[in-house]
Phi, psi and omega in degrees: 000351182300327180271357182279132176251139179257155176266179186295324179295320180292323177295315179300317180294318181300317182266001179055051176229172179279163177297324179295329176293317178298319178298323178292326175296323178296310181300323181278355180074019182287325183238144179282146180204166169232162176248129179234113180059034179082003180247146179281139176226144186226142167265117185300326179297324178288322178295314178301316180296322179296321178292319179297318182290322187262333186227018179059038171097355179248144178298147180294150178268128178280124183296139179281158176290129181296142179263126180265121181291142178259126181294140178260123180244119178292135181238127182269325183215169177297323181297319177295321180297317179293322180296325178292336182287335178137164185295324181293315179295321179297319179295317179296319179293319179298319178297317179297315180296322178296318179295322178294322178294324178295322180293327181287329180289335184285000000 
């Protein structure tokens, strides 16, 4: 099996990860590969050895995209919500509410 080369799908299946994870390992230089006709090829023994040498036998973890917390602002009314959006929006909302009140009086 030493002369056998695997493709990217076989590597992903072997390590039970997605193809995009294998591509990120390629971009990061984590796993050795060769290109044959524009396609990636891997010797599984070399990939396994690279993991043993760099991560003590476990595949590297691809960092997740950081989650930015969104502040929660309690809102009591629509007017407060519009006021929080900014002065231009608040003025437009006040004009709209005044126009609605005029229609109700008629």
